[in-house]
C-alpha positions in Angstrom: 146.0 64.1 89.7 146.3 65.7 93.2 147.0 69.2 91.5 144.1 68.9 89.4 141.8 67.8 92.4 143.0 70.9 94.5 142.0 73.2 91.5 138.6 71.6 91.3 138.0 72.1 95.0 139.3 75.5 95.0 137.0 76.6 92.1 134.0 74.9 93.8 134.6 77.0 96.8 134.9 80.3 94.8 131.5 79.5 93.3 130.0 79.0 96.5 131.3 82.0 98.2 130.2 84.1 95.2 126.6 82.9 95.4 126.4 83.3 99.1 127.4 87.1 98.5 124.7 87.7 96.0 122.4 90.3 97.5 124.5 90.8 100.6 125.7 94.0 101.6 129.6 93.5 101.9 129.8 96.2 104.6 127.7 94.4 107.1 126.7 91.0 105.6 123.1 92.3 105.7 120.8 90.9 102.7 119.9 93.7 100.4 116.2 94.1 99.6 114.9 96.4 97.1 111.5 98.2 96.9 110.5 99.9 93.9 107.6 102.1 94.2 105.7 103.8 91.5 106.6 107.2 92.6 107.6 109.0 96.0 105.2 112.0 95.0 102.2 110.5 96.5 101.6 110.2 100.3 100.4 106.9 99.9 103.9 105.5 98.8 105.6 107.6 101.1 103.5 105.7 103.9 104.3 102.2 102.2 108.0 103.3 102.4 108.0 104.3 106.2 106.5 101.0 106.9 108.9 99.0 105.0 111.9 100.8 106.3 110.6 100.0 110.0 110.4 96.4 109.2 114.0 96.5 107.6 115.3 98.0 110.7 113.7 95.4 113.0 114.9 92.5 110.7 118.5 93.9 110.3 118.1 93.9 106.5 119.4 96.6 104.0 116.6 98.1 102.4 116.9 100.1 98.9 113.9 102.1 98.0 113.9 103.7 94.6 111.1 105.1 92.2 110.3 107.1 89.1 109.0 110.8 89.6 105.6 109.8 87.9 103.3 107.1 88.1 102.9 106.7 84.6 106.5 106.6 83.9 106.3 102.7 83.3 109.7 102.6 81.3 111.8 104.3 84.2 110.4 101.9 86.4 111.5 99.2 84.2 115.1 100.8 84.0 115.2 101.0 87.7 114.2 97.2 88.1 116.8 96.3 85.3 119.5 98.1 87.3 118.6 96.4 90.6 118.8 92.9 89.0 122.1 94.0 87.5 123.7 94.7 91.1 122.2 91.5 92.3 120.1 92.4 95.0 118.7 89.5 97.2 115.0 90.2 96.6 112.6 92.7 94.6 109.5 94.1 96.1 107.7 96.0 93.6 104.3 98.1 93.1 104.2 97.8 89.3 103.3 100.9 87.3 102.3 98.7 84.4 100.5 95.6 85.3 101.5 94.1 81.7 104.9 95.6 81.4 106.4 94.3 84.5 106.1 90.9 83.4 109.4 90.7 81.3 111.2 92.3 84.4 109.7 89.4 86.6 111.2 86.8 84.2 114.8 88.5 84.3 114.6 88.4 88.1 113.5 84.8 87.9 116.5 84.2 85.9 118.9 86.0 88.2 117.5 83.9 91.0 115.9 86.8 92.7 112.4 86.2 94.4 109.9 89.0 93.5 107.2 90.1 95.9 104.4 92.3 94.3 102.7 95.0 96.3 99.4 97.0 95.8 99.0 96.5 92.2 98.5 93.0 90.7 100.3 91.8 87.6 98.0 91.2 84.4 96.9 87.5 84.9 96.8 86.9 81.1 100.3 88.3 80.3 101.7 86.4 83.2 100.2 83.4 82.3 101.7 83.5 78.7 105.1 84.2 80.2 107.6 81.8 82.2 107.7 84.2 85.1 106.7 83.6 88.6 106.1 85.8 91.5 106.6 84.7 95.1 103.4 86.5 96.8 100.9 89.3 96.3 100.5 91.9 99.0 97.6 94.3 98.6 94.0 95.5 99.3 90.8 94.4 97.5 90.5 97.5 95.1 87.2 96.3 93.7 85.5 96.3 97.2 87.1 99.6 98.0 85.3 100.9 94.7 82.1 99.2 95.6 82.3 100.9 99.1 82.7 104.2 97.6 79.8 103.6 95.3 77.6 102.6 97.8 78.4 105.4 100.1 77.7 108.1 97.1 74.4 106.2 96.4 73.2 106.7 99.9 74.4 110.1 100.1 72.5 111.1 97.1 69.4 109.4 98.3 69.5 106.8 95.4 69.0 109.6 92.6 71.5 112.1 91.1 74.4 112.7 88.7 77.8 111.4 89.2 81.2 112.0 87.8 84.4 109.8 88.1 88.0 110.6 88.0 89.6 107.3 86.5 93.2 106.3 87.2 95.5 105.2 84.3 93.7 103.4 81.5 94.6 99.6 81.6 96.0 99.9 85.1 94.9 97.1 87.4 94.4 99.0 90.3 92.4 102.0 88.8 90.4 99.5 86.7 89.4 97.6 89.7 88.2 100.4 91.7 86.3 101.6 88.7 84.5 98.2 88.0 83.7 97.9 91.8 82.2 101.7 91.7 80.3 101.0 88.7 78.9 97.7 89.7 77.5 99.5 93.0 76.0 102.2 90.9 74.3 99.7 88.9 72.4 98.6 91.7 70.9 102.1 92.1 69.2 102.8 88.7 68.4 106.5 90.0 72.2 107.3 89.9 73.6 108.4 86.5 77.4 108.4 85.7 77.5 111.5 83.4 81.3 111.6 82.9 84.1 109.4 83.6 87.6 110.5 82.6 91.2 109.7 83.4 93.3 112.2 85.6 96.2 109.7 85.7 96.5 109.8 89.4 97.6 113.4 89.5 96.4 116.3 91.5 96.7 119.1 88.6 95.0 116.6 86.3 92.2 116.0 88.6 91.7 119.8 88.9 92.0 120.3 85.3 89.6 117.4 84.3 87.1 118.1 86.8 87.0 121.7 86.1 86.1 120.9 82.5 83.3 118.4 83.8 81.7 121.0 86.0 81.5 123.3 82.6 80.0 120.3 80.7 77.9 119.2 83.6 77.2 122.0 85.9 74.7 120.0 87.8 76.7 117.1 88.8 76.1 116.4 92.5 79.1 113.8 93.2 82.5 112.8 92.0 84.5 109.6 92.9 88.2 110.0 92.3 90.1 106.8 92.3 93.0 108.4 94.4 92.8 111.1 96.8 95.4 113.2 94.9 92.7 113.4 92.1 89.9 113.9 94.6 91.8 116.8 96.1 92.3 118.3 92.7 88.7 117.9 92.4 88.1 119.9 95.6 89.9 122.7 94.2 88.1 122.7 91.1 84.8 122.8 93.2 86.3 125.6 95.4 87.3 127.7 92.0 83.8 127.3 91.0 82.3 128.5 94.4 80.5 124.9 94.8 82.2 123.9 98.1 79.8 121.9 100.1 77.4 121.2 97.1 79.1 118.4 95.6 80.0 115.2 97.3 83.5 114.3 96.9 84.9 110.5 97.8 88.5 109.6 97.2 90.7 106.5 97.8 93.9 106.0 99.7 93.2 107.9 103.1 96.2 110.3 103.0 96.7 112.6 105.9 95.3 115.6 103.7 92.2 113.8 102.5 91.4 112.9 106.1 91.9 116.6 107.2 89.7 117.6 104.0 87.1 115.0 105.3 87.0 116.6 108.7 86.6 119.7 107.3 83.8 119.1 104.9 85.6 119.6 101.9 85.6 115.8 100.9 82.9 113.5 102.1 84.8 110.2 102.4 87.8 108.1 101.3 89.0 104.5 101.3 91.7 103.5 103.6 94.0 100.5 102.5 97.1 100.5 105.0 100.0 101.3 102.8 102.3 101.0 105.9 101.4 97.7 106.4 101.9 96.6 102.8 105.4 98.0 102.9 106.1 96.2 106.2 104.6 92.8 105.0 106.5 93.1 101.8 110.0 93.4 103.5 108.8 90.8 106.1 107.9 88.2 103.6 111.0 88.9 101.1 113.2 88.2 104.2 111.3 84.9 104.8 111.9 83.8 101.3 115.6 84.7 101.8 115.8 82.4 104.7 114.1 79.5 102.5 110.7 79.7 104.2 107.4 79.3 102.5 105.2 82.2 102.1 101.2 82.5 101.0 100.7 83.2 97.5 98.6 86.0 98.6 98.0 88.5 101.5 94.6 90.7 101.4 95.2 94.0 103.7 91.9 95.0 104.9 90.2 98.2 103.8 87.9 100.7 105.4 85.8 103.6 104.6 86.7 106.7 106.1 84.2 109.4 106.8 83.9 112.5 109.2 82.9 110.1 112.1 86.1 108.1 112.0 88.7 110.5 110.1 90.3 111.4 113.1 90.4 108.1 114.9 94.0 107.2 116.0 93.0 103.4 115.1 91.8 104.2 111.7 93.9 102.4 109.1 96.1 104.4 107.2 
């Protein structure tokens, strides 16, 4: 009986030890938190990574940052998340490339006891409601309001009358869809503004150039363009320059990257919407760390947005 009791106790101690080691860096005992971004080929997500790394350094956690090459590569992002779950990271922070496709990965993380923090792009509520998955918190800006800010700016800039084009994000992607809806709702309030073309450029600069070049050929009298990201807006700026129309077309982007801010200051762009990616990255790591300590966190954190124009593009306190 005594020998059997010893074996039971040893087994319980082994299980306890292994469970305590899940998600812990064996070298230093620091918890391993993973940040999975859509891509690192976009200044927005590079800023988010920097914010996350600064927070991780302050908290003494081991941060793992991974991403697919392209934002449209949903399958690659799912593979990355699957591998991180297999390696038993302590917590997952994710900017979903697919608002619906992310749900099975959330369920897998839940089953592995790994808390999930969603950043920047919301999970599709319908798909999430039909699953057994659960996220710990969402951290992001109000993309709908950002789209409205852009629409109101363009309407005012054109004096309430004119022809506008839109460069959309990935179809069905929550971030781009919300920005587009906010923009369209703002334009509806100004009947004199007509959207003559609205096409996807998949968040990419080269596609922004090609798509807007085609729009210019079909609608040479277009007076403004709203791009749902700065990369697409900068592509449009290049297409405008190629058409020798610089300064003749109002250009508004979204993200307030350093290059976009410079373009606003130079007059190549007219405005962009800032949404503080570095703050999002820092908050993601901070809240993941709180969850690992057993603390409660809010269901949602909304990061402020701000319209950046020539008047404030160079301000040191303007949100990045």
